[in-house]
C-alpha positions as CSV (number, residue, x, y, z in Angstrom):
1,M,-1.3,1.6,14.8
2,S,0.8,-0.7,12.2
3,L,2.0,0.9,9.0
4,T,-0.2,-2.1,7.3
5,L,-3.4,-1.3,9.3
6,G,-3.0,2.4,8.4
7,A,-2.9,1.3,4.8
8,I,-5.9,-1.1,4.9
9,L,-7.8,2.0,6.8
10,F,-6.6,4.2,4.0
11,F,-7.6,2.4,1.4
12,A,-11.0,1.4,3.0
13,L,-11.7,5.5,3.5
14,F,-10.8,6.1,-0.3
15,L,-12.8,3.3,-1.6
16,G,-16.0,4.3,0.7
17,W,-15.5,8.3,-0.8
18,A,-15.0,7.0,-4.6
19,V,-18.3,4.5,-3.8
20,L,-20.7,7.1,-2.5
21,P,-21.9,8.9,-5.7
22,L,-22.7,5.8,-7.1
23,L,-24.8,4.7,-4.2
24,P,-28.3,5.8,-5.6
25,A,-27.4,4.2,-8.8
26,L,-26.5,0.8,-7.3
27,I,-29.8,1.0,-4.7
28,E,-31.9,1.8,-8.0
29,L,-30.2,-0.9,-9.8
30,R,-31.5,-3.4,-7.2
31,R,-34.7,-2.5,-6.3
32,R,-36.0,-0.9,-9.5
33,T,-38.5,1.3,-8.3
34,D,-38.2,4.4,-11.0
35,V,-38.3,2.0,-14.1
36,K,-41.0,3.7,-15.6
37,P,-40.7,6.7,-18.0
38,L,-41.5,10.0,-16.4
39,R,-45.3,11.0,-17.6
40,V,-45.0,14.8,-19.0
41,V,-48.3,16.2,-20.3
42,R,-48.7,19.7,-20.9
43,A,-52.0,20.8,-20.4
44,S,-51.7,23.5,-23.1
45,D,-51.1,20.4,-25.6
46,V,-53.7,18.3,-24.5
47,D,-56.8,20.8,-23.5
48,I,-57.4,23.1,-26.6
49,R,-59.6,24.6,-24.1
50,H,-56.3,25.5,-22.3
51,F,-56.0,29.4,-22.8
52,A,-59.7,30.1,-22.5
53,H,-59.8,28.6,-19.1
54,R,-56.6,30.4,-18.0
55,F,-58.2,33.8,-19.3
56,R,-61.3,33.0,-17.1
57,A,-59.4,32.2,-14.1
58,W,-57.1,35.2,-14.7
59,M,-60.4,37.4,-15.2
60,D,-62.1,36.2,-12.2
61,G,-59.0,37.4,-10.0
62,A,-57.7,40.6,-11.7
63,L,-61.3,41.7,-12.7
64,G,-63.7,40.2,-10.0
65,D,-64.1,44.0,-8.2
66,P,-65.1,45.9,-11.7
67,I,-67.3,43.1,-12.9
68,A,-69.4,43.0,-9.4
69,A,-69.5,46.9,-9.9
70,C,-71.1,46.7,-13.4
71,R,-73.6,44.3,-12.8
72,A,-74.7,45.9,-9.3
73,G,-74.8,49.8,-11.2
74,G,-75.6,48.9,-14.7
75,A,-72.8,51.6,-15.9
76,V,-69.7,51.1,-17.4
77,V,-66.7,50.5,-16.0
78,E,-63.2,51.3,-16.7
79,G,-59.9,51.4,-15.6
80,S,-56.3,49.9,-15.8
81,L,-54.2,47.0,-14.2
82,A,-51.0,47.3,-11.9
83,D,-49.1,46.7,-15.6
84,G,-51.0,49.2,-17.4
85,T,-53.3,46.9,-19.0
86,R,-56.7,48.7,-19.7
87,Y,-60.2,47.4,-19.9
88,V,-63.7,48.2,-19.9
89,V,-66.3,45.9,-18.2
90,L,-69.8,46.8,-20.0
91,P,-73.4,46.1,-19.2
92,D,-75.6,43.9,-21.2
93,G,-76.2,44.9,-24.8
94,A,-73.7,48.0,-24.7
95,P,-71.0,48.8,-27.4
96,P,-67.3,48.7,-26.6
97,P,-65.3,52.0,-26.7
98,L,-63.2,52.4,-30.2
99,V,-60.4,54.5,-30.7
100,P,-60.4,56.0,-34.5
101,A,-57.0,55.3,-36.4
102,G,-55.6,57.5,-39.1
103,A,-54.8,54.6,-41.0
104,G,-56.2,51.0,-40.4
105,P,-59.3,49.9,-38.7
106,A,-60.1,51.5,-35.3
107,A,-59.2,49.6,-32.4
108,C,-60.9,49.2,-28.6
109,P,-57.6,49.1,-26.9
110,G,-58.4,47.1,-23.6
111,V,-59.3,43.8,-22.5
112,V,-63.2,44.0,-23.5
113,I,-65.5,42.5,-20.1
114,G,-69.2,41.8,-21.1
115,C,-71.7,41.5,-18.4
116,G,-74.3,39.8,-20.8
117,R,-74.5,40.2,-24.8
118,L,-71.7,41.5,-26.0
119,S,-72.0,42.9,-29.9
120,L,-68.4,44.1,-31.5
121,P,-68.8,46.2,-34.4
122,A,-67.8,45.6,-38.4
123,G,-64.4,46.3,-39.4
124,A,-62.8,46.9,-35.6
125,L,-59.6,45.4,-34.4
126,F,-59.8,43.9,-30.7
127,P,-56.0,43.5,-29.8
128,L,-56.8,42.0,-26.2
129,E,-59.0,39.4,-25.0
130,V,-63.2,39.4,-25.2
131,Y,-65.3,37.9,-23.0
132,A,-68.9,38.1,-22.5
133,A,-71.0,36.5,-20.1
134,N,-73.9,35.9,-22.9
135,S,-73.5,35.2,-26.6
136,V,-70.8,37.2,-28.7
137,E,-71.8,38.7,-32.3
138,V,-68.7,39.7,-34.3
139,G,-69.0,42.1,-36.8
140,E,-68.1,41.5,-40.7
141,R,-64.3,41.6,-41.2
142,T,-63.5,42.3,-37.7
143,I,-60.5,41.1,-36.3
144,C,-60.0,39.6,-32.4
145,R,-56.9,38.4,-30.6
146,A,-59.5,36.0,-28.2
147,V,-62.8,35.5,-27.5
148,L,-64.9,33.7,-24.5
149,A,-68.6,33.5,-24.8
150,D,-70.4,32.0,-21.9
151,G,-73.3,31.8,-24.8
152,D,-73.0,31.5,-28.4
153,L,-70.4,32.8,-30.6
154,Q,-71.0,34.0,-34.2
155,L,-68.4,35.8,-36.5
156,G,-69.3,37.7,-39.2
157,R,-67.9,37.1,-42.6
158,G,-64.3,38.0,-43.0
159,C,-63.3,38.0,-39.5
160,W,-59.9,36.9,-38.3
161,S,-59.4,35.5,-34.7
162,L,-55.8,35.8,-34.2
163,R,-55.1,33.2,-31.3
164,W,-58.0,31.2,-29.5
165,L,-61.9,31.4,-29.6
166,H,-64.6,29.1,-27.1
167,A,-68.3,29.1,-27.0
168,R,-69.8,27.6,-24.1
169,V,-72.5,26.3,-26.5
170,T,-72.2,27.0,-30.1
171,L,-69.8,28.8,-32.6
172,L,-70.7,29.8,-36.3
173,A,-67.9,31.5,-38.6
174,R,-69.8,32.9,-41.8
175,E,-67.8,32.6,-45.1
176,G,-64.1,33.7,-45.4
177,C,-63.5,33.5,-42.1
178,A,-60.0,33.2,-40.9
179,L,-59.4,30.9,-37.4
180,H,-55.9,30.9,-36.5
181,G,-55.1,28.9,-33.8
182,R,-57.4,27.4,-31.5
183,A,-61.4,27.1,-32.2
184,S,-64.0,24.8,-29.9
185,A,-67.3,24.8,-28.7
186,N,-68.9,22.9,-26.1
187,I,-71.8,21.6,-27.9
188,S,-71.4,22.2,-31.9
189,M,-69.5,24.6,-34.3
190,R,-70.2,25.1,-37.7
191,L,-67.4,26.9,-40.4
192,E,-69.2,28.0,-43.6
193,E,-67.8,28.1,-47.1
194,G,-64.3,29.8,-47.5
195,C,-63.1,29.4,-43.9
196,R,-59.9,28.9,-42.7
197,F,-58.8,27.1,-39.5
198,E,-56.0,25.2,-37.5
199,R,-57.3,23.6,-34.9
200,L,-60.9,22.7,-33.9
201,H,-62.5,21.1,-31.3
202,A,-66.3,20.2,-30.4
203,P,-68.9,17.1,-30.1
204,T,-69.9,18.0,-33.7
205,V,-68.2,20.2,-35.8
206,A,-70.1,20.9,-39.2
207,F,-68.5,22.2,-42.5
208,G,-71.2,24.3,-44.3
209,V,-74.4,22.6,-44.2
210,P,-74.2,18.9,-43.1
211,A,-75.3,16.5,-47.0
212,P,-77.2,13.7,-46.2
213,L,-75.3,10.2,-46.7
214,P,-76.3,8.0,-49.1
215,S,-78.1,5.0,-48.4
216,A,-75.7,1.8,-47.9
217,P,-75.9,-0.9,-50.0
218,A,-78.2,-3.5,-48.7
219,A,-75.3,-6.4,-48.8
220,R,-71.5,-6.8,-49.7
221,E,-69.9,-9.9,-51.3
222,P,-67.1,-10.6,-48.4
223,L,-63.5,-10.6,-49.1
224,T,-60.9,-13.4,-47.9
225,A,-57.4,-13.8,-47.5
226,A,-56.8,-15.9,-50.4
227,D,-58.6,-12.9,-52.4
228,I,-55.4,-10.8,-51.8
229,P,-52.1,-10.7,-53.5
230,R,-48.6,-10.7,-51.8
231,L,-50.4,-11.5,-48.6
232,I,-47.0,-11.5,-46.3
233,D,-49.2,-12.4,-42.8
234,D,-52.8,-12.6,-42.1
235,G,-52.3,-13.6,-38.0
236,A,-54.2,-12.1,-35.0
237,G,-56.8,-10.7,-37.8
238,R,-54.5,-8.6,-39.5
239,W,-53.6,-8.6,-43.4
240,L,-49.9,-7.5,-44.0
241,V,-49.4,-7.3,-47.8
242,R,-46.2,-6.3,-49.5
243,G,-46.4,-3.4,-51.6
244,D,-49.5,-2.0,-53.4
245,L,-53.3,-2.7,-52.0
246,E,-56.6,-2.4,-53.4
247,I,-60.0,-3.5,-52.0
248,P,-62.6,-3.8,-55.1
249,A,-65.6,-1.8,-55.1
250,G,-68.4,-3.0,-53.0
251,R,-66.7,-5.8,-51.0
252,S,-66.3,-6.4,-47.2
253,V,-63.4,-7.2,-45.3
254,T,-63.2,-8.1,-41.6
255,A,-59.6,-7.6,-41.0
256,D,-56.9,-5.0,-39.9
257,L,-55.0,-4.1,-43.8
258,V,-51.6,-2.9,-43.7
259,A,-50.0,-2.2,-46.9
260,T,-46.7,-1.7,-47.3
261,G,-47.1,0.7,-50.7
262,S,-50.2,2.7,-51.0
263,L,-53.5,1.4,-50.3
264,R,-56.9,2.3,-51.8
265,V,-60.8,1.1,-51.1
266,G,-63.0,1.1,-53.6
267,A,-66.4,2.7,-53.5
268,G,-69.4,1.4,-51.2
269,A,-66.9,-0.8,-49.6
270,R,-66.9,-1.9,-45.9
271,V,-63.5,-2.9,-43.5
272,T,-64.5,-3.7,-40.1
273,G,-60.8,-2.9,-38.8
274,G,-58.3,-0.3,-39.1
275,L,-56.1,0.9,-42.5
276,K,-52.6,1.9,-42.7
277,S,-50.4,2.5,-45.4
278,H,-47.0,3.5,-45.8
279,G,-47.7,5.1,-48.9
280,D,-50.8,7.4,-50.2
281,L,-54.2,6.2,-49.0
282,V,-57.4,6.5,-50.9
283,L,-61.0,5.7,-49.9
284,D,-63.4,6.1,-52.8
285,D,-67.3,7.7,-52.0
286,G,-69.2,5.4,-49.5
287,V,-66.3,3.6,-48.0
288,E,-67.1,3.1,-44.4
289,V,-64.6,2.0,-42.1
290,S,-64.8,0.9,-38.1
291,G,-61.3,1.3,-37.0
292,S,-58.6,4.0,-37.5
293,V,-57.1,5.4,-41.0
294,V,-53.6,5.9,-41.0
295,S,-51.2,7.1,-44.0
296,A,-47.5,7.6,-43.9
297,R,-48.2,9.8,-47.0
298,D,-51.3,11.7,-48.2
299,L,-54.9,10.8,-47.5
300,F,-58.2,11.1,-49.9
301,V,-60.9,10.6,-48.6
302,G,-64.2,10.7,-50.9
303,R,-67.7,11.8,-50.6
304,G,-70.5,9.8,-48.2
305,C,-67.8,7.7,-46.2
306,R,-68.1,6.7,-42.7
307,I,-65.0,6.4,-40.6
308,H,-65.5,5.9,-37.1
309,G,-61.9,5.7,-35.3
310,P,-58.9,8.5,-35.7
311,V,-58.0,9.4,-39.0
312,I,-54.1,10.3,-39.6
313,A,-51.8,11.4,-42.1
314,E,-48.0,12.3,-42.1
315,R,-48.4,14.6,-44.8
316,D,-51.4,16.5,-46.5
317,G,-55.1,15.6,-46.6
318,W,-58.7,15.9,-48.8
319,I,-62.3,15.2,-47.3
320,G,-65.3,14.9,-49.5
321,S,-69.0,16.4,-48.7
322,G,-70.9,14.2,-46.7
323,T,-68.3,12.5,-45.1
324,R,-68.6,11.6,-41.3
325,L,-65.9,11.3,-38.5
326,G,-66.6,10.0,-35.8
327,S,-69.9,9.8,-33.9
328,A,-71.5,12.0,-31.2
329,E,-71.1,8.7,-28.8
330,R,-67.9,8.3,-29.8
331,P,-65.7,11.4,-30.9
332,T,-62.6,11.1,-33.1
333,T,-59.5,13.0,-34.0
334,L,-58.4,14.1,-37.6
335,S,-55.0,15.2,-38.2
336,V,-53.3,15.9,-40.7
337,R,-50.2,18.2,-42.5
338,Q,-53.0,20.4,-44.5
339,L,-56.5,19.9,-45.6
340,E,-59.2,20.7,-47.7
341,I,-62.4,19.4,-46.5
342,E,-65.7,20.1,-48.9
343,A,-68.9,21.9,-47.3
344,G,-71.5,19.2,-46.4
345,A,-68.8,17.2,-44.2
346,V,-69.0,16.6,-40.2
347,A,-66.3,15.6,-37.7
348,H,-66.8,14.6,-34.3
349,G,-64.1,15.7,-31.8
350,T,-60.9,17.2,-32.8
351,V,-59.5,18.3,-36.4
352,W,-56.0,19.5,-36.5
353,A,-54.6,20.9,-39.6
354,H,-51.0,21.5,-38.3
355,G,-50.0,23.6,-41.4
356,G,-53.8,24.9,-42.5
357,A,-57.0,24.1,-43.7
358,V,-59.8,25.5,-46.0
359,V,-63.7,24.7,-46.2
360,L,-64.0,24.2,-49.7
361,P,-67.4,24.6,-51.7
362,R,-70.1,22.3,-51.9
363,P,-69.8,20.4,-54.7
364,V,-73.0,20.9,-57.0
365,P,-74.7,18.2,-58.2
366,A,-74.7,16.1,-61.5
367,E,-77.9,16.8,-62.3
368,V,-78.0,20.3,-61.3
369,A,-74.1,20.7,-63.1
């Protein structure tokens, strides 16, 4: 072999080894088989009932035999799992065992499983999960880590939940309850005045007793793009406004409204479209919006409003009594940092206050005050 041929073979081999690590990238550059971003969805973030489903699956696997024994014999079954976690399986209506504490509430040291109805006594502590195959009634000022009810779930006044609650039928939280983490129901839930919460989900979420909707005006005078000052663009059904925007009371708008400043919609107005503001967003009493409502700052929604689309604020929100968010046929989402919502409001779908929320007392009618 000549010296020249050997040198050529050496450099060819060297180049082959150098290009080899880049081969997958070169193939992808030519074929483009992976141009879409990866879809990463965590079930715990998307489904508010994730932890309830996980607990049910764990319970069916780990406690299937004790539950079957309790149902067959009608007697209390107690024991411990391999990791030392204690459990008690109770027949229909039987009270859970409590261990007195020198200081603080009496506590149930294990997982509580009810084969039928279950009543938790007042002023007690349940540091592990609670399940009932029927309804669960929690006494006043009782603290629960998590509760799963296959029927209705009712919390007495001043109860606390530390992680999650789920009812397969309805959920009722009496005055002054604190629902940390998640709370959900398959049919409906109602939170009375003074309740605090973070994340709720149900086809119907009522805050206090729902207030009746006021009758809508017979007709609203239309507003045109020519009536809007500082209008930048009105194409494709969207009105883009530089600075603040105010829609007069009692008018109707058929367009999506976007303001680079704050946005206010006067009382009784109707917007067939969505609203978006880069500043604060205010809806006066009786406003109806068919689309979404999005604020880059604070959100104020007056009393007796109707919003059919998602409601989102980067900062805090206030919702008045009688306001309806979404509908049973078209559930929606309310997402804000902190929320104050008056009793009498109703939401359909998800209500998420990342920094916490409180149900305010229902306003006193002017003629009574």
